N, C-alpha and C positions, 0 to 999 in steps of 0.2 A: 546434274552436278551443280548447275547454276542455282536451282531451287534449294539444294542442300546448303550451298554457300550462303545464300540469303538467310536461311533459317539459323545457321551457326552464327552469322554476323548479328542477327537480331538478338540471339541469346546472349552473345558477348556484350552487346550494348545494354541489355537489361541488367546483367550482373554488374557492369560498370556503373550503371545508374544507381543501383542500390549501394554500391561501395562509396559513391560520391555523396549519397544522402546520409549514410551512417558513418561515424568515425571508427577508427581502428582501436582495439583494446589489447592490452598486454595480458599474458597468461598470469593468473594469480598463483601464489605459492600453493603447494599441496598440503592439506592439513589431514592428519591421521588421528584415529581414535586413541585415547589415552588408556592407561590401566583402569580396569573396572568397567569397561564398556561392553563386555560380553553380555549379551542378553538385554542391552539397552533398548528401550522402545523407540520406534521410528517417530521422529518429530516431523509433522507435516506443516509446511509454511507456504502460504499463498501470497503472491505479489503480482502486480500487473506488469506487463511488458509492452512498451511502445517506444518509438523513436525519441519522443520528447524527454522522457524520464529514464531512458536506457542507462545513462551514465550513473544516475542515482540508484537505480535498481542493482547494478553490478557492484557498486560500492557497498550497498546494504547487504548483499549476499556475502561479500568478502568479510564484512564486520561480524556477521553471524558465525561464519566458519572459524574465523580467527579466535574468537572467544569461547567457542563451544568445547566442552570436555570430550564430546563424542561427535565430532563433525561428520563422520561417515555414516552416522545414524540419522541424518537430516535429509528429508526429501522435499524438494521445492516444486511447487505448482505455479507455473506462470500463466497468467490469463492475458491473452491477446485478442484484440478486436477482430471480429469476422469481416469488418469493413476494410481492413488493411489488405492491399493487393498481395497476391501470392509472393511476388518477388520481395516485397517489403518484409513479410513474415519470414521468408528465407534468410534475409539479411539479419533479422533479429536473432534467429536461431544460430547463424554463423557467429555473430558477436558473442552470444552466450557460450557457445562451444569453444571459441578462442580464449575466452577469459577463464572458463572452468571446464576443461575437457572431460573430466570424469565425474562431474556433478550429477547425482541422481535427481533428475528433473523431468517434468512433463509440461508441455505447452498445451493449454486448453483454449479453444476458440470460443469467445463470447459473442453471441449474436446481438449486435448493436440494435437490431430492430425491436428487441424486447423493451427498450426504454426510449426510443426516439420520440414517440408520441406522448411520453410522460415527463420529459425534462422541461423545466421552465428556466428562463434566464436567471442568473444569480449575480452576485457582486463581482465575480471574476470568471472570465471565459474558460479557464482551465477546469473550473468546477462543473462546467456544463457538458463536458465530454462524456459520451456514453460509457467509456471504460471506467470513469470515476464511480459509476453505479454497479460495476461488475461484482463488487463485494456482496451485494444483495443476493446474488445468484450462485454463490459458492456451493450451496447444498445441492444444486442441480448440476453444476459444472464438474465437481469432483466425484469420483466413483463412490458407490455406497460403502465400499470397504473402508473408506476414510471416515471415521466417526468424530474426529476432532481436528480442527485446523487453527493455526495461528496466522491471522491476517496482518501483514505489515505493509505500510505505505512505502513508496519508492524514494522518499526523501529523508531517510533516517539512518542512523548507525546504532547497532547493538554493541555495547561495550561490557557485557556480562554474559555468563553462560545462559543461553536462551532456554535451556532445560528448566531453569528455575521458573520462568514465566509459563512454560508449557505445562508444568506440574500444578498449576493453579487449581485449587479445589472449587468446583462450581456448585458444590452443595447438591441438595436433592432435586432442585427445580430449575436453576438458572441455565439459560441457553447461551449466555454471553457474559464474558468477564472483561473488564477494562478499568484503567484508573479513572476515578470520578473526581470532579472539581466542584464541590458544593458551594464554594465561595463565589463562583461565577454567577452573574445575573441571568438566571435561567429564563426569565420572561423575555429577555432581549433577543432570543433565538426565534421568536415568533412575532408576527405583526399584530397590530391592534384588531385587525379583522378576525384573527384567531381567538384572541382573548375575549373579544366582545361577542363571540358566538357560543352560546351556552352548551351546545352539543359538542363542539370541537374541544373546548377548554375542559370539559368534564372528563376527558379521557384519562387524566391523571388522578382522578378522585380515589380510586380503589387500588392504587399501587401499594406494594409492600412497604415502601419508604417514600419520603418526599423526593420528587424527581430532581436529579442533578445533571449537569452537563458532563458528557464524556466525549473524548476524541475518538473517531472511528478509524484512525490510522493504525491503531494497535488494539487488536481484539483476539481473545481466545474464544472460539466458538465450538459449542457442542453441536455437531451437524445432525446427529440423530434427534436431539430435542428440537432443533430448528425445523427439521422436516415434519416431525410430529405436531409441532405447534403451528405450522403453516405460516411461518414468519415472512417468507417472501411475499405472499399475497397480502399480508398486513402492511408491509412497507409500500407495496404497489398501490394499495388503497389510498394512502395519504398523498402519494405522488399524483394520483388522479384527482383527488380533492383540490390540490394546489393548481393543477392544470385546468380543471373544468368548472370548479365551483367558486373558489376564492383564493386570493394570494395570501397564504397564511405564513409563509417564511421566505427568506432571501438567500439562504446559504447552501445551495447544492444538495448533496446526498445526506448531509448530516441531520437536518431536522426530522426526516422520516424515521431515522434510527432513534432519535430522542422521543418521538411520539410513541413508538412501539416499545422501547426498552427502558427509558428513564424511570428510575425507581425500582426496577427489577434487575439491574445489573449487579453481578458479583464484583465487588470492589477489589482492585489490585493496587499495590503500592504505587505512589506517584513516581517513584524512581524509574518505572517502566514506560513512562512517556513524558519526558521533559520536552513538551511540545511548544510551538510558537516561536521557534528560533528563526523562522523565516519572516517574522514580523506580522503585520496585519495583511488583509487581502487587498489593500490598496497601495500602500507605500512600500511595504516589505522592509521596514526599518530594522536596524540591529537591535537585538535583545540579549539580556543576560539569562543565565540559568535560574530556574526556581531554586529556592533554598532546599537543601537536603541531598541525599546520595543520588547518584546517577547510574542507571543501567542501560538507558536508551536515550539517544539524542534525536530530536525530531524537528526538522526544518519545515514544519507546517507554516502556511502563510505564503505570501507572494515571493519572498526572497529565497532563492535556492543557492546553496553554497557554490556549486560549479559555475553558475552564471556570474555570481559576484566575484569569484576568483578570476575567471576569464576576463572580466571587465576591469580588473585591477582595483576593484573597490570592495575588498572582502570585509566582512565583519570579524571581530576578534575570534568568535567561536567557529568560524569557517575553517580556521587552521586545524581544528580537530578532525574535520572531514577530509582534508586534502591528502593525508597518507593512504586513504582507502580508494583514491581515484585511480581507476585502471586505464584511463585514456592514454593511448600511445602518442607520445610527442616525439617525432623523429629527431634524432640527434640529442635528445635529453637523456640524462642518467636516471636510473631507477632507484635513486636514494630514498624517495618517499615510500615506494613500495616495499623496500627492504625493512622499513620501520615496523611493518605489520607482519613480517614473516616469522 
């Protein structure tokens, strides 16, 4: 009996530890399919799931469901690190279930060992976390029955029907679609060591178009073409060059994507990634929206809206994120949550 009591006490302490580490979240409103959703295709969305960005992930899910014409036709694939302790993963699952009890979702374990020897330090510590590289392995993590996936970062809001992005025509060859920003200084994403090396820099020579910057926080991916093209291995190759041969870039998981896909990306309207709202990777200063219509707000950069709101130093656009925050504040009213119901 004493042994059983000790075991039960240890289990209770473990659960309490997880509860203390992760905040509590409110249950989101239930969203149902509208007229015309009979026969609607399943939209597969992949996002990462961890304690640091959990609040942002749940807000992102809520925004997707809130603006979708057929929310019950969306399946979420959450990618969690295998390095997370079992009790930590259990806490993440409970938080997800508390916020979205009926959400069609699967949690996939990402083996962090796949990238630990390939990651080099970058300008911001958050960019060096193994889970930041999990998007490279979606074709291996998701079942073969999933032929297309929409990857979304955990610091964004969708304010349009995500089906419009899902329906992007990738044409006969493209494996990836994303908004491109050809006005950006593409050369700045790589070091002089890269541009001065003729073999490295020649990688862009035979691309279909001139290479342009694109943000990897919003991507439509044809997983069948990805697998057939061996793109995971191609991305790993450049990570190994960076780690073992020469420091050719400074910015986390983005440059390998540019090296493999820039000039071959199927362009998407800019409205689907109004990025940079978190400022740069150092100061995280406030920024305004880019000109034009908005379907997706993305707080890429150092400044995250939940952190700035909690600190009492929000940027003006952070007020757009606040109504989607599912964090439970004991004694507080749910007025903000009612705004998105």
